C-alpha positions in Angstrom: -4.0 -45.5 -17.9 -0.2 -44.4 -17.9 1.8 -41.2 -17.0 4.2 -39.7 -19.4 6.5 -36.6 -19.0 5.2 -33.4 -20.2 6.2 -32.2 -23.7 6.5 -28.8 -25.2 2.9 -28.9 -26.9 1.1 -29.9 -23.6 1.5 -26.3 -22.3 -1.2 -25.0 -24.7 -3.5 -27.8 -23.9 -3.1 -27.2 -20.1 -3.5 -23.5 -20.6 -6.9 -24.3 -22.1 -7.9 -26.6 -19.3 -7.1 -24.0 -16.8 -8.9 -21.3 -18.6 -12.1 -23.6 -18.7 -11.5 -23.9 -14.9 -11.5 -20.1 -14.7 -8.0 -20.4 -13.5 -5.4 -18.1 -15.2 -2.6 -20.1 -16.9 0.6 -19.8 -14.9 3.2 -18.6 -17.2 5.7 -21.2 -18.6 8.7 -19.4 -16.6 7.2 -20.3 -13.3 6.3 -23.7 -13.9 9.1 -26.4 -13.2 11.5 -26.8 -16.3 9.8 -24.3 -18.3 6.5 -26.2 -18.2 8.1 -29.5 -18.9 8.7 -30.6 -15.1 5.4 -32.7 -14.6 3.6 -35.7 -16.0 0.3 -36.1 -18.1 -2.0 -39.0 -17.5 -3.3 -40.7 -20.8 -5.7 -43.3 -21.2 -5.3 -46.6 -23.2 -6.1 -44.7 -26.5 -3.5 -41.9 -25.8 -6.2 -39.1 -24.8 -5.0 -36.7 -22.3 -6.8 -37.0 -19.1 -5.0 -34.7 -16.5 -1.5 -33.2 -15.6 0.4 -31.7 -12.8 3.8 -30.7 -11.9 6.5 -31.4 -9.4 8.9 -28.6 -8.1 12.2 -29.7 -7.1 13.9 -27.8 -4.1 17.2 -27.8 -2.4 16.0 -29.4 0.6 14.2 -32.8 1.4 10.7 -31.4 0.4 9.3 -31.4 -3.1 6.1 -29.7 -4.0 3.3 -30.8 -6.4 1.2 -28.1 -7.9 -1.1 -26.9 -10.6 -2.9 -30.1 -11.2 -5.7 -29.8 -13.9 -8.0 -32.1 -15.8 -9.5 -32.1 -19.3 -12.9 -30.7 -19.3 -13.7 -33.2 -21.8 -13.7 -36.0 -19.4 -17.1 -36.2 -18.3 -17.0 -39.5 -16.3 -16.5 -38.5 -12.7 -15.0 -41.9 -11.8 -12.5 -41.7 -14.6 -11.6 -38.2 -13.5 -11.2 -39.3 -10.0 -9.0 -42.4 -10.7 -6.6 -40.3 -13.2 -6.3 -37.7 -10.7 -5.3 -40.1 -8.0 -3.0 -41.9 -10.4 -1.3 -38.7 -11.4 -0.8 -37.7 -7.6 0.8 -41.2 -6.9 3.0 -40.9 -10.1 4.3 -37.5 -9.0 4.8 -38.7 -5.5 6.6 -41.8 -6.7 8.8 -39.5 -8.9 9.7 -37.5 -5.7 10.5 -40.6 -3.8 12.8 -41.8 -6.7 14.6 -38.6 -6.5 15.2 -39.1 -2.9 12.8 -36.5 -1.5 11.5 -37.3 2.3 8.3 -35.4 1.9 5.9 -33.8 -0.6 3.9 -30.7 -0.1 0.6 -29.7 -1.9 -1.5 -26.6 -1.4 -5.0 -27.4 -2.5 -8.2 -25.4 -2.4 -10.7 -27.6 -4.2 -12.4 -30.0 -1.9 -12.8 -32.9 -4.5 -9.0 -32.6 -5.4 -8.1 -32.6 -1.5 -10.0 -36.0 -1.5 -7.9 -37.3 -4.4 -4.7 -36.5 -2.3 -6.3 -38.3 0.7 -6.9 -41.2 -1.5 -3.2 -41.3 -2.6 -2.0 -41.4 0.9 -1.7 -37.8 2.0 -3.1 -36.4 5.1 -4.7 -32.9 5.6 -3.6 -30.8 8.7 -7.2 -29.3 9.0 -5.9 -25.8 9.1 -7.2 -23.2 6.9 -4.3 -21.2 5.2 -4.1 -18.4 2.8 -1.7 -18.5 0.0 0.1 -15.5 -0.8 2.2 -14.5 -3.9 3.7 -11.3 -5.6 4.8 -11.2 -9.1 8.0 -9.6 -9.5 
């Protein structure tokens, strides 16, 4: 398993994965670097497994968001390991860029567990995310 930087054609793939998960694909314009600011995890054959994005900020805090996995990966253990690997890859990238902390806002209990496996801690507070499209 390895991670690579996202490329232009990945957005269409990720959009299909988000739709499969009943999540509206974020417009490219709201994703980091116009949907190129993230990582794709691939297996040893080059098959896409999962992907996510890292938002750069003008503070010491980075933000990881919009993690999504291929619906074609049926093996739960491969899915789990690839998501942990992705979170670790994005976290390491933030560390290399000099960030002091990484933020993530997750609703999925299974994805929360992947973050915990990657060393994150949950605050235990139930929060509500709010957004307005301008």
